C-alpha positions in Angstrom: 87.3 36.8 148.3 87.8 37.1 152.0 84.1 36.2 152.7 84.8 32.6 151.4 87.9 32.4 153.6 85.8 33.0 156.7 83.5 30.1 155.7 86.4 27.8 155.2 87.9 28.9 158.5 84.6 28.4 160.3 83.9 24.9 159.0 87.6 23.8 159.1 87.9 24.9 162.8 84.6 23.2 163.6 85.8 19.9 161.9 89.0 20.0 163.9 87.2 20.6 167.2 84.8 17.7 166.4 87.7 15.4 165.5 89.4 16.2 168.8 86.4 15.5 171.0 86.4 12.4 173.1 84.2 9.6 171.8 81.4 9.9 174.4 81.0 13.6 173.6 81.0 13.1 169.8 77.3 12.9 169.2 75.6 14.2 166.1 73.7 16.8 168.1 76.9 18.1 169.8 78.8 18.2 166.4 75.9 20.2 164.8 76.0 22.6 167.7 79.7 23.1 167.2 79.2 23.7 163.4 76.5 26.3 164.1 78.5 28.2 166.8 81.7 28.2 164.7 79.7 29.4 161.7 78.1 32.2 163.7 81.3 33.2 165.5 83.6 33.1 162.4 81.4 34.0 159.5 78.9 36.4 161.1 81.2 37.5 163.9 84.7 37.9 162.6 83.6 38.2 158.9 81.0 40.8 159.9 83.7 42.7 161.8 86.0 42.6 158.8 83.1 43.9 156.5 82.3 46.6 159.0 85.9 47.8 159.0 86.0 47.7 155.2 82.7 49.6 154.7 83.7 52.1 157.4 87.4 52.8 156.7 87.8 51.8 153.1 84.4 52.7 151.9 85.4 54.2 148.5 87.5 51.1 147.7 84.7 48.7 148.7 82.2 50.7 146.7 84.4 50.6 143.7 84.8 46.8 144.1 81.0 46.4 144.2 80.5 48.8 141.3 78.6 51.3 143.3 79.1 55.1 143.6 81.7 56.4 146.1 80.6 58.6 149.0 77.1 57.1 149.2 75.6 57.0 152.7 74.6 53.4 152.0 78.2 52.4 153.0 77.6 53.5 156.6 74.3 51.7 156.8 75.9 48.5 155.4 78.8 48.9 157.9 76.5 49.2 160.9 74.4 46.2 159.7 77.6 44.2 159.5 78.6 45.3 163.0 75.2 44.3 164.3 75.4 40.8 163.0 79.1 40.6 164.0 78.0 41.3 167.6 75.4 38.5 167.4 77.9 36.1 165.9 80.6 36.8 168.5 78.0 36.6 171.4 76.9 33.2 170.1 79.8 31.4 171.8 78.3 32.3 175.2 74.6 32.0 174.3 72.0 29.3 174.2 70.7 27.4 171.2 67.6 29.7 171.2 69.9 32.6 170.6 71.7 30.7 167.8 68.3 30.2 166.2 67.5 33.9 166.2 71.0 34.8 165.0 70.8 32.3 162.1 67.4 33.6 161.0 68.4 37.2 161.2 71.8 36.7 159.5 70.2 34.5 156.8 67.5 37.0 156.0 70.1 39.8 155.8 72.4 37.8 153.5 69.6 36.7 151.1 68.5 40.3 151.0 72.1 41.4 150.1 72.2 38.6 147.5 69.0 39.8 145.9 70.4 43.3 145.6 73.5 41.9 143.9 71.4 39.9 141.5 69.3 42.9 140.6 72.5 44.9 140.0 73.6 42.2 137.6 70.3 41.9 135.8 69.3 45.5 135.5 72.6 47.3 135.4 74.9 44.6 134.1 77.1 45.2 137.2 79.6 42.3 137.1 82.1 44.0 139.4 84.2 41.5 141.4 82.4 42.2 144.7 78.9 42.1 143.1 79.0 38.9 141.2 80.6 35.4 141.4 81.8 34.3 144.8 79.7 36.8 146.7 76.5 35.2 145.3 77.6 31.8 146.4 78.3 33.2 149.8 75.1 35.2 150.2 72.8 32.4 149.1 74.9 29.4 150.2 75.7 30.3 153.8 72.0 30.8 154.7 71.1 27.4 153.2 73.9 25.7 155.1 73.1 27.5 158.4 69.4 26.7 158.1 70.0 23.1 157.3 72.4 22.8 160.3 69.9 24.4 162.5 67.1 22.1 161.4 69.3 19.1 161.9 70.4 20.3 165.3 66.8 20.7 166.5 65.8 17.4 165.0 68.5 15.4 166.9 
């Protein structure tokens, strides 16, 4: 479950960076910004790059893990979508909060859409393959909730 590892790395590295900040800089607003940027950079950026590589170069293995047919062109589409969000996630470290907002919204919509496909696969095809059920559902629905709550809190402080 590498996708969960990226979430732990993002939030762990953000917590460490916040803990190492000097007291005058350690405001809630600044801490929330760090959490957002680390989430975008690690989860969307590095995690998306990892997913892009898997869907591009190990597409048959990934398809089998999801319980989907091998050799389907959807793999290339999913790979490029991962690369697109990876680019946004990585770019977030140099961009403004307005860019973060757009990246969070786009990434969240995409993840929830992916989660909906996984749920439909479980419901209508009883597809309980390792990469179609379990942790991936926590990730695809949980990460958007966390990111959107962080974003709301950031803009409210």
